[in-house]
C-alpha positions as CSV (number, residue, x, y, z in Angstrom):
1,M,-208.8,31.0,-69.1
2,K,-207.7,29.2,-65.9
3,M,-208.3,30.3,-62.4
4,I,-205.0,31.0,-60.6
5,N,-205.7,34.6,-59.6
6,S,-206.3,34.6,-55.9
7,Q,-204.3,31.4,-55.4
8,V,-201.2,33.2,-56.4
9,G,-202.2,36.1,-54.2
10,I,-202.6,33.9,-51.2
11,L,-199.2,32.2,-51.8
12,L,-197.4,35.5,-52.1
13,I,-199.2,37.0,-49.1
14,L,-197.6,34.1,-47.2
15,I,-194.2,35.0,-48.6
16,L,-194.8,38.6,-47.5
17,L,-195.7,37.4,-44.0
18,S,-192.7,35.2,-43.7
19,T,-190.1,37.9,-44.5
20,P,-189.5,41.5,-43.3
21,G,-192.1,43.9,-44.8
22,K,-191.1,46.3,-47.5
23,S,-194.2,48.4,-47.6
24,Y,-193.0,50.4,-44.7
25,A,-189.3,49.8,-45.4
26,D,-188.3,53.3,-44.2
27,E,-189.6,52.4,-40.7
28,L,-187.6,49.1,-40.5
29,I,-184.0,48.4,-39.5
30,D,-182.0,47.1,-42.4
31,S,-180.8,43.6,-41.4
32,C,-178.2,43.4,-44.2
33,N,-174.7,44.7,-43.4
34,N,-173.6,44.4,-47.1
35,E,-175.3,44.1,-50.4
36,I,-174.8,40.7,-52.0
37,T,-172.4,40.4,-55.0
38,I,-173.5,40.4,-58.6
39,E,-172.8,36.7,-59.0
40,E,-175.0,36.0,-55.9
41,K,-177.8,38.1,-57.4
42,K,-177.6,36.2,-60.7
43,S,-177.9,32.9,-58.8
44,K,-180.9,34.1,-56.8
45,L,-182.6,35.4,-60.0
46,W,-182.1,32.2,-61.8
47,L,-183.4,30.3,-58.7
48,V,-186.6,32.3,-58.5
49,N,-187.5,32.5,-62.2
50,L,-186.7,28.8,-62.9
51,T,-188.6,27.7,-59.8
52,G,-191.6,29.8,-60.8
53,I,-191.5,28.4,-64.4
54,G,-191.1,24.9,-63.1
55,I,-194.0,25.1,-60.7
56,V,-196.2,26.6,-63.5
57,T,-195.2,23.9,-65.9
58,A,-195.8,21.0,-63.5
59,W,-199.2,22.4,-62.4
60,G,-200.2,23.3,-66.0
61,V,-199.4,19.9,-67.4
62,A,-201.2,18.2,-64.5
63,N,-204.3,20.4,-64.3
64,W,-204.6,22.7,-67.3
65,D,-203.6,20.4,-70.2
66,Y,-200.6,22.4,-71.1
67,F,-198.9,21.4,-74.4
68,S,-201.9,19.4,-75.5
69,E,-202.9,21.8,-78.3
70,S,-201.3,23.9,-81.0
71,P,-200.6,27.5,-79.9
72,Q,-203.7,29.7,-80.0
73,T,-204.9,33.0,-78.7
74,T,-208.3,34.1,-77.5
75,S,-210.2,37.3,-76.7
76,E,-212.2,37.1,-73.5
77,G,-213.5,40.6,-73.3
78,W,-213.3,42.9,-70.3
79,F,-216.2,43.9,-68.0
80,G,-219.3,43.2,-70.2
81,N,-222.3,41.1,-69.4
82,D,-221.4,38.8,-72.2
83,T,-218.1,37.8,-70.5
84,K,-217.6,34.7,-68.3
85,Y,-217.1,36.6,-65.0
86,G,-218.0,40.2,-65.8
87,G,-214.4,41.3,-65.5
88,A,-213.9,40.1,-62.0
89,D,-211.3,37.6,-63.3
90,K,-209.3,40.5,-64.9
91,L,-209.1,42.3,-61.6
92,G,-208.1,38.9,-60.1
93,H,-205.2,38.7,-62.6
94,A,-204.1,42.3,-61.8
95,Y,-204.3,41.6,-58.1
96,S,-202.3,38.4,-58.2
97,S,-199.6,40.1,-60.3
98,Y,-199.5,43.0,-57.9
99,V,-199.1,40.8,-54.9
100,L,-196.6,38.6,-56.8
101,T,-194.5,41.7,-57.6
102,H,-194.5,42.8,-53.9
103,G,-193.8,39.3,-52.7
104,L,-190.8,38.6,-54.9
105,S,-189.5,42.1,-54.3
106,N,-189.8,41.4,-50.6
107,L,-188.0,38.1,-51.1
108,Y,-185.1,39.7,-52.9
109,D,-184.9,42.4,-50.2
110,S,-184.6,39.7,-47.6
111,W,-181.7,38.3,-49.6
112,C,-179.9,41.6,-49.3
113,F,-180.5,43.1,-52.7
114,N,-180.5,46.9,-52.5
115,K,-183.9,48.5,-52.4
116,S,-184.1,49.6,-56.1
117,D,-182.8,46.2,-57.4
118,A,-185.2,44.3,-55.2
119,A,-188.2,46.3,-56.6
120,R,-187.0,46.1,-60.2
121,Y,-186.2,42.4,-60.2
122,G,-189.3,41.6,-58.2
123,A,-191.3,43.2,-61.0
124,L,-189.3,41.6,-63.8
125,S,-189.5,38.1,-62.2
126,S,-193.3,38.6,-61.7
127,L,-193.7,39.6,-65.3
128,V,-191.6,36.5,-66.5
129,I,-193.8,34.1,-64.5
130,V,-197.2,35.5,-65.4
131,T,-196.1,35.8,-69.1
132,Y,-195.1,32.1,-69.0
133,V,-198.5,31.3,-67.6
134,E,-200.1,32.9,-70.7
135,L,-197.6,31.2,-72.9
136,G,-198.6,27.8,-71.4
137,D,-202.3,28.7,-71.9
138,S,-201.6,29.2,-75.6
139,F,-200.7,25.5,-75.8
140,S,-204.0,24.4,-74.1
141,N,-207.7,24.7,-74.8
142,F,-207.7,27.9,-72.8
143,G,-205.7,29.9,-75.3
144,A,-203.5,32.9,-74.5
145,S,-205.7,35.9,-73.5
146,K,-204.6,39.4,-74.4
147,E,-206.9,40.8,-71.7
148,D,-205.3,38.5,-69.1
149,M,-201.8,39.7,-70.1
150,I,-202.8,43.4,-70.1
151,S,-204.2,42.9,-66.6
152,N,-201.1,41.1,-65.5
153,I,-198.9,44.0,-66.8
154,L,-201.1,46.5,-65.0
155,G,-200.8,44.6,-61.7
156,V,-197.0,44.3,-62.1
157,S,-196.8,48.0,-62.9
158,V,-198.8,49.1,-59.9
159,G,-196.8,46.7,-57.7
160,Y,-193.6,48.2,-58.9
161,F,-194.5,51.8,-58.5
162,T,-196.0,51.4,-55.1
163,D,-192.9,49.4,-54.0
164,R,-190.5,52.1,-55.3
165,N,-192.5,54.9,-53.7
166,P,-192.9,54.4,-49.9
167,R,-195.2,57.3,-49.6
168,L,-197.5,55.9,-52.2
169,S,-197.4,52.5,-50.6
170,I,-198.4,54.0,-47.3
171,S,-201.3,55.9,-48.9
172,V,-202.7,53.3,-51.4
173,D,-203.5,49.5,-51.1
174,F,-204.9,47.1,-53.7
175,R,-207.0,44.5,-51.8
176,W,-209.0,41.4,-52.2
177,E,-212.1,40.9,-50.0
178,Y,-213.6,37.4,-49.7
179,K,-216.6,36.3,-47.7
180,L,-216.3,32.6,-46.8
181,N,-219.1,30.5,-48.2
182,K,-219.5,26.9,-47.2
183,E,-220.9,25.9,-50.6
184,S,-217.7,27.1,-52.3
185,F,-215.2,26.3,-49.6
186,G,-213.5,23.6,-51.6
187,D,-212.5,26.2,-54.3
188,F,-212.7,29.5,-52.4
189,T,-209.7,30.9,-54.2
190,T,-211.6,31.0,-57.5
191,D,-214.9,32.1,-56.0
192,Y,-215.7,35.3,-57.7
193,E,-219.3,35.2,-56.5
194,N,-218.0,36.0,-53.0
195,S,-215.0,38.2,-53.9
196,K,-214.5,41.9,-54.2
197,Y,-211.5,43.9,-55.4
198,L,-210.8,47.4,-54.2
199,L,-208.4,50.3,-53.9
200,A,-208.0,51.8,-50.5
201,L,-206.9,55.4,-50.0
202,K,-205.4,55.7,-46.5
203,L,-205.4,59.2,-44.9
204,N,-202.5,58.5,-42.7
205,G,-200.4,58.8,-45.9
206,F,-201.1,62.6,-45.9
207,D,-199.6,65.1,-43.6
208,F,-202.8,66.8,-42.7
209,A,-204.3,63.7,-41.2
210,R,-201.4,62.3,-39.1
211,S,-202.1,64.2,-36.0
212,S,-205.8,63.6,-35.8
213,F,-208.3,60.8,-35.7
214,L,-208.4,61.0,-39.5
215,K,-205.2,58.9,-39.6
216,H,-207.4,55.9,-38.8
217,I,-209.7,56.5,-41.8
218,E,-209.5,55.2,-45.4
219,F,-211.7,55.5,-48.4
220,H,-212.5,52.6,-50.8
221,A,-213.4,52.2,-54.4
222,G,-214.0,48.8,-56.0
223,Y,-215.8,46.4,-58.2
224,Y,-217.4,43.0,-57.9
225,T,-219.8,40.8,-59.8
226,R,-222.6,38.4,-58.8
227,G,-224.7,35.8,-60.7
228,F,-222.2,35.1,-63.5
229,S,-221.4,31.5,-62.2
230,D,-225.1,30.5,-62.2
231,P,-226.8,30.5,-65.6
232,G,-230.2,31.1,-63.9
233,A,-229.2,33.9,-61.7
234,T,-229.5,37.6,-62.2
235,K,-226.2,39.1,-63.2
236,E,-224.8,42.1,-61.3
237,R,-221.8,44.3,-62.1
238,N,-221.3,46.4,-59.0
239,V,-219.1,49.4,-58.5
240,F,-218.9,50.8,-55.0
241,V,-217.3,53.4,-52.8
242,G,-216.9,53.1,-49.0
243,I,-215.2,54.3,-45.9
244,G,-213.4,52.1,-43.4
245,L,-210.8,51.9,-40.6
246,N,-207.1,51.6,-41.5
247,L,-206.4,48.3,-39.9
248,T,-202.9,48.1,-41.4
249,D,-201.8,51.3,-39.6
250,M,-203.5,50.3,-36.4
251,F,-201.8,47.0,-36.1
252,R,-198.5,48.4,-37.2
253,R,-198.6,51.1,-34.5
254,H,-198.9,48.3,-31.9
255,S,-196.0,46.3,-33.5
256,Y,-198.2,43.6,-35.0
257,N,-196.3,43.8,-38.3
258,K,-197.5,40.4,-39.7
259,A,-201.2,41.3,-39.2
260,A,-200.5,44.7,-40.6
261,T,-199.0,43.2,-43.8
262,L,-201.9,40.8,-44.1
263,F,-204.5,43.6,-44.0
264,K,-202.6,45.6,-46.6
265,Y,-203.7,42.9,-49.1
266,Y,-206.8,41.4,-47.6
267,Q,-210.0,43.3,-46.7
268,I,-212.1,41.8,-44.0
269,P,-215.8,41.7,-45.0
270,A,-218.2,43.9,-43.1
271,T,-215.5,46.3,-41.9
272,S,-216.5,49.2,-44.0
273,I,-219.6,51.2,-45.0
274,E,-220.3,51.0,-48.7
275,V,-222.6,52.6,-51.3
276,T,-223.0,50.3,-54.3
277,N,-224.3,50.9,-57.8
278,D,-225.2,47.9,-60.1
279,L,-224.2,48.8,-63.6
280,N,-226.9,46.4,-64.9
281,D,-229.8,48.4,-63.4
């Protein structure tokens, strides 16, 4: 098991911020006068997939000892106390695959693919890349993890269906929350001790809330672990529910579209009220 989860998420958030947003595509003006040709699509698809595979290969050989072992598989478990991270890493895989799907779909959209093709090829390219990561793992001491792959497929699927359904995208976000810690600053993208993963249900996606203050409200449900990285610490596996402000909608209403896109994928710490239950109690 290697730790690319939030690193991929951060990279794709940057892609999302650098191109016109798709999450509220029905509110944007289409900048493409004509859809690109089939040959142009093929060229773009080869470019994205081969670039992704090339980056993974180079990084894997340099940092993860790819192709140093005979192919092997491993079972890492899910959310149990006997797993390495209590399942937080599996949510990290799902999250990064979700953001990767949105990011690549957004990239194809900016290249004048039609909306359905951009979503479909974004999902397929994401699946190709994350599957190749697991294939590379099989040739290292990590081993290919079926749990990681299932999590990747789940993240790609959620990314695709939210991308294809604008109303669902307006109503539901999958987010990563991270509280910066100076002790882990050098590797903050793999710091599960200060990370949370959550789903946000935004009331402005429902007709009854759009004409009242409720449009600013969202409900959260999520999971995080603590103590798994320190052998002497008490392990926690926490589920939580909460209520917060819909920053995505607030910023978008004031035409701060880049900030709105960022907060669709990133939850600022201490911006919600939470009730938490430790499953280990």
